[in-house]
Structure formats: structure tokens, C-alpha cells
N, C-alpha and C positions, 0 to 999 in steps of 0.2 A: 504493500500500500504506500502511496505517496504521502509524505508528511505535510498535512494541511497548514501547519504553522508558518511555513515558508511563503505561503500565498497571501497571507492577510494583508501585507503591505501592498501587494500588487492589486488586490481587490479594492483597497482604499484608493489607490491611484486611479483605477478605472472609474470609481465613484466620483472622486474630486474633479478629475478632468472632464468627465461627462456632465457633471452638474454645471461647471463653468461654461462649457460649450452651449448647452441647451438654454441656460439662463441668458447668455448674451444673444442667442438667436431669438429668444422671446422678447428681449428688450429692443431689438433693432427698429421696430416701428416707432418707438418713442424717440429714438435718435433721429429718425427721418423727420418726425414732426418738429423736433427742436432745431435741427440744422437747416431744414428746408432745402436740401441739396437739389442740384439738377439731376436729370435722368441718368447721365453718365456717371455722376458721383454716387448715386444710389447703387448703380451696378458695381462700382468699385467697392462699396461697403461689403458686398458679397464676394465678388471675384478676387478682391485683394487677399481675402482669406484663402480661397481655393487655389490661387496661383502660388501663394507661399507654401501651401501644403504640397502641391505637385512638385515644386522645385526642391523641397526639403526631403522628399522620400528617398532618393538614391543616396545622397551623402550620409544621411542619418542611418539608413539600413546598412550601408557599407561600413560605417564606423562601428555599428553594433556587432557586426561579424568580425571585423578586424581587431577590435579592442574589447574593452570590458562593457558589456551591455548595461550593467548597473550604473557605470559612470555616465553613459549616454542618457540613460533614464533620468539620473539626477540632474544632468545638464538641461534636459527637456523640462523637467519640473521647475527648475530655477527660472527658465525663460517664461514658463507659465505664470509664476509669481510676479515676474517683472511685467508681463502683459496685463494682468488684472490690476496690478498697482497703477499701471499706466492708464487704464480705463477710469480708475478712481481719480487720478490726477486730472484727467480731461474734465470730469464733472466738477472738481473743486476749482480749477483755474479757467473754466470756460473755454476749453480747447475747441478747435474747429474741425472741419471734415477731414483735412489732410492728416492731422494728428490721429484721428480715429482710424483712418485707413492704415496708417503705419503700424498702429498697435494691433489692428486686426491681422496684419501680416505676421507680427510676432506670435499672436495667438495661434495662427495656422501652423507655424513651425513647432510650437509647443504641443499642440494637439496631435500632430503627426508623429513627433518623436516619442511622446508618452504612450500613444496608442501602439506604435510598432514595437517598442521595447517591452512594454508590459505584456503584450500578447506573445512576443518572442520568448520572454522568460517563463511565462506560464507553459508554453508549448515545450520548452526545453526542460523544465523542472518536472513536469508530469511524466509518469510512466506511459509507455506507448499505449497500453490497453486501458488507460484512464484519461487520455489526453483530451478527448472531446468533452468529457464530463467536467474537467477543470476549466476548459475554455468556456463552456456553458455557464459555469458559476461566475467566472470573471465578467462575461457579458451580462449576466443577470444584475450585477452591481451597477453596470453602466445604464441599464434600462431603469433601474430604481432611481438613479440620479436624474435621468431624463424625465421620468414621471414627476418627481418632486420639483425639479427646476421648472418644468413647463407649467405646472399648476400654481407655483408660488411666486414666480418672478414678477408677473404683472401686479399682483397684490402687494408684494413687498415694495415695489417701486412707488406705488400710490401712497404707501404708508411712510416710507423712510427715504425715498429717493435712491439715486444710483450708488453713492459712496458706501454706505453700510453693506450693500449687497456685495460689492467687490471686495470689501474687507473680509466678509464671510468666506468668499471663495479663496482669497489669499490665505486665510487661516486654514481652510480645508487642505489646500495644496501643500502648505507648509508642513502640516501634520503628516501627510502622505510622504513628503520628501524625507522627513525624519524617520518614518517607518521603513522606507526603502534603505536608508543608510544604516539603520540599526539591525534590521531583521534579515536582510539579504546578504549573503556572502558575495565577495567579488566573483565575477564570471571569468573563468580561465579558458574558455573555448576561444580559439583563434583561427580564422579562415583567411588564408593568404590569397592574394590576387583580387580579382573582381568577380564575385560569385554571380552577378546578374547575367554575365555572358554564358556561363554554364547552364544556369537555370532556364534561360531563354530557349535552349535546345533540349530540355528535359521532356521526355514523352508525357510523363504524368502531369507536369505543370502545363504543357500545351493542352492536354485533355481538360484540365480544370479551367483554363482560360477560355476554351471554346464555349464553355457554359457561362462563365462569369461575365464575359464581355457583353453578351446578350442579356443576361439577367440584370445587369446594371441598368439597362434601359427600362426593363419592366418595373423594377423596384422604384427607380426614380420617378417614373411616370405615376405609378399608383400611389406611392406615399405622398407625393407632392399634390396630386389632384384629389385625393379623398377629402382633405379639409376644404379645398376649393369647391368641390362638388357639394359639400355640406353647407358652405356659406354663401355661394353665389345665388343670385335671385333665380327663381324658377323660369323666368323669361329667357335666361341665358343658359338654361339646361341644368341648373342646380336645385338645391332644396331650400335655399333662402333662410338659413339659420343665423344670419348676421346679427339679428337683434338678440339672439340668445348665445352669446359668445361661449358660455359655459357648455352648451350643447356641443359645439365644435371641439372644445377641450376634452369632453368625454369621449367623443369619437376618436380623437388622436390618441388619448391615453389607453383606450381599449386594446389597441394593437401592441403597445409596449407592455401592457400588463400581462397578457397571455405569453408573450415572448419571454418576459422576465421569469414568470413562474415555471415555465416548461423547459427552458434550455438546459438546466442542470440534469434533468431527467432524460430528455431526448438525447443529450450527450452520452449518458450511460448506455442507452439503447444502441446508439450508433457505434460506440466502442465494441459492443457485444455482437451486433448483427451485421455490420458492414457500413462504413461511412458513405461509400458511393451510393448504396441503396437509399440512404436517407437524403442525400442530395437530390437524387432522382424523384423520390416521393415528395419532398418539400417543394421542389420546383414545379412539379405537376400540379400539386394542390394549390400553389400560389396562382398559377395560370387559370385554373378552374374558378377560383373564388374571385379573381380580379374582374373577369368578364361578367360576373353577376352583379357588381356594384350598381350599374345604371338601372337595374331592375328592382332596386330597393322599394320605390313607390308601389310598383305593381304587386310585389310580394306582400308588402304591408297591407295593402288594400284587400288582397285575396284572403289573407289570414284574419282580417277584421281587427287589426291591432289599434290601440287607442292613439289619439293624436295629441293629447294633453298629458303633461307629466309634472309631478311635484317639483318645485323649485325652478325647473326649466320652462314651464309654461306651455303655450300653444306651439307645437312643432308640426309633426305629421306622422302618419302611420309608418312612414319610411324610416323614422329615427331608430327604433330598436333593431330593424333589419340591418341598417348601415353599421350600427355598433357591433352587431353579431358578425357581420361579414368582415369587419376590420379585426375583430378578435380572431377569426379564422385565418386571416392573413398573418397575424402574429403566430398562430399555431404552425402554419406552413413554414414560416421563416425559422421557427424554433427547431424544426427538424433539419432544415438546410444549413443554417449558419454554423453551429458548433462542428458539424460533420465536415463542412467545407474548410473551415479554419484548421481543423485537425489534419486534414489531408495536406494542406500547405505546410503545416508544421512538420508532418512526417518527412516530407522531402527535404526540408531544411536541416532537421536534426540528424539526418543520415550523413551529414558532412558537407552538404552543399551551402549551408549558411541559412539559419532559420530567420534571421532578420531580413536578409535579402529575399527569401521566399515570401515573407509577408509583404515586403516592398513590391515584389512583382504583383502580388494580389491587389495591393493598393493601386498601382499604376494601371492595371487592366480595367479597374472600375472607372477610372477618370473619364475616358471618352464618352461612355454612356451617360454618366452623371452630369456631364457638361452639355451634351447634345440633346438629351431627352427633354429638358424643359422647353427648348426651342421647338422641338417636334410637337410636344404637347400643346404649346400655344397655337401652333398652326392648326392642329387637329381641332382644337376647341373652337377657334374662330371661323374655320373654313368648312368643316363637315359635321361638327357637333361634339359636345363634351363626352358623350358615350364612347366615341371612337378612341379617346385617350385610354380607356380601360380595355377596350378590345385589342388595341395595339400592344398595350402593356402585357395583357395575358398571352398574346401571340408571341411576344418576345421571350417570355418565360418558357413557353412551350418549345420554341425553336432552340432555345438554349439547352433544354433537357434532351431534346432529340440529338443535338450535336454532341453533347456529353456522352449519351448512351452509345452513339455510333463510334465516337472516337475511343471510348473506353473498351468497347468490344473489339475494335480493330487493333489497338495497341497492346491491350492487356489480356484479352480473351474473355469469354463469357463468364468465367468464374470470378473475375475481378469485381463484379457487381456486388457480391456479398463478402469477398475476401479483402478488398482494398478499402 
């Protein structure tokens, strides 16, 4: 059995950085209202973070394999403290959009480094037959932070403003930093050369990326447009819950809740019965559920569900259906995510470089996550919002088929339950 005590600091790291990321994402609309930026600058509020993340992946992953992963994680956490202290300083000294964009870049570097290194160390420390379980536990802490941050950030801002929120995040990250320093031994694995070049030609990595590149489009479309579908007026193809912001928050939280609760257990099952099988099952389930989202009103009406709810008020019969479907999306991803992460970790821990393996995983996701919102915007305005979910479901399904075909061709039929 793997010693759980070594993972506590890594779990706290996942929680602290996840809480900071989601809190800042929730507070972005308030900054837009305060700074009143141009459309280009609003884009930089988001893309500045994403660009910094993308640029940071390769050097940080390389450093994690070439040197001590614990040191790279401590560096990333220190940058995180600096970033959130910078956000606090902007609010105290009335900083402008440029300062905000620069600090968002620092946050992007910190989130990338802490995410890569914490996952790499979890994957490296866990025994092979427990790897998905421990990755699932680490992810559960991240989802717990996302739920707490998403539900509390707006309320805390209304009560105390920006600065105390960032001081709380600084305190959380500082405690996580201290935990990493005290509870984790230095990492003595060293990978010479440039592992990315070897991993790029690895049959198993190529098999995984054939799925992941397409699945990125699916998840980005569906996760982005579920709250849009819930909030946009019915005349534009949505459900019009704008006046009940809490209803949208419930919809968003439902997916994270099932994902958080199930990942440690689905991780155990994938360790036992085959990780590839769980990637295939989770991806197929995600595709099936995604295409059902636009049918929420019809299903709610057919079932005769109520349209008024305590606290939330007048909504529609589609509301519980949409919440249920989003919970099922969380269930689907709980099967897929720990199994997929463990497969990447398996390749890295065999000597190819676990940080670089996760770095490849991160880079493969980028094109889909950047391009999918533009595709979704086109579909929404030109052919109807329902097509966002149809295309999202189709992308998940084609990813599953590509994974299945590639796995069968390169590893053989038995790999579906053995790999």
C-alpha cells in the first residue's frame, strides 16, 4: 500500500491553487465593470493567462524531469503567492488593466507549474496499481476548491471587497508551500536530454493524444455552453435563468460535485479493471449525455416536472433535467479523467519523464480549448445553440473511436482491459 501521509501536502496544493484559480475566474466580471476595458483588453484578461500557461508548460515540465520536482513545485507556489499578492496590491493602489494582465500572466505560470508538478509527484509516488485512485483523490480536492470558490467568491466580494479574498488565498498557498517543504522529501529522479522528443514518438502517448485532442473540443464546448444555455434568454435558444443567478451556480456546481465525489472510487475501479476501458466508457457516456442537453425542456415537460423551486423561484421544468444531465457529465468525466491521467503517468514513470508526459497532455489540450469557443460562437449565432452540444458530443465520440482504433492497432485487442 502507498503511504497516504506523503500526499497530504500535494492534496492541499491542489486545493489552494484550485481555489485561487476559480475565485479569480469568478471575480473577472467585477474587474471588467471596474476597469471598463475595450474589447481587446477584455480578451487579454483571459488570453494573457492562457498564453502564459502555454509558454510555461515545456520549460517547467523539462525542469521537473531534469531537476528536483519538489523544488519546481515550491518555485511555482512562490510565484502563486506573488501573483495573488499582486492582485491585492492592484485593488489597494488602484492599479489599471495593464497591471492586471501582467499579474494574470504570473498566475498562469503558477497554475501551470503547480498543476504539472503536483500531478507528476502524485503519479510518481503512487504504486502502479493504485495510481488512478490517488490521482482521483488529488482531483477531488481540486473540485472541492472549485465548488467552494465558485459559490463564495461573489458573496465575499460584496461583503469585504477584493483584498481580504486575496489575502485568504495567499495564506492558503503559503500553508501548502510549507506543507510541501516539510512533508515531501526531495525528488532524486533525473531525466537527461529533452524527454518531449521521445514522448512525441511514443505509440501509447500518440494513442492517448488521438483521443485527447478531440475530447478537448467536446469538453470545452459543453462546459462553456451549459451555463450559457442556462442563462441566455429563450429567444436566443437558452433557458433564461439570468434573473436567478443562483440557479446557474447550481447547474455549474452539479457537474463538479459528482466529479469530486466519484473520482477516488472510479480511480480504484480503473486500476483494477483497465484504464483504457474507463477512458472509452467515460468518453462515450460524455458524448451521449452532451447531445441530450438541448432536450432538457422537452424532457421536463414530458415528465411533468415543476417549474417553481424554493429559494430559486420561477424557472422551468427544464431546470432539474439540466442539473441531472450536468451531474451525469460529471459522472462521465469521473470515469475518464483519473484513468487518462494515470495512463500518462504510467508512460512517464517508466523512465520517459513523468513531468514531460503530463506536459504533453497539457499541450495537446490547448488547440481544442482555444479553438472550441470560437467554433461554439459561430454555431450559436449561425445555426442554433443546440448545435454546440451536438458538435461537442460528436467530438467526444470521434475521439473515442480514434482511441479505440489506435489502441487496437498499436497494442492489440487485449490492451482495452490490460492497459
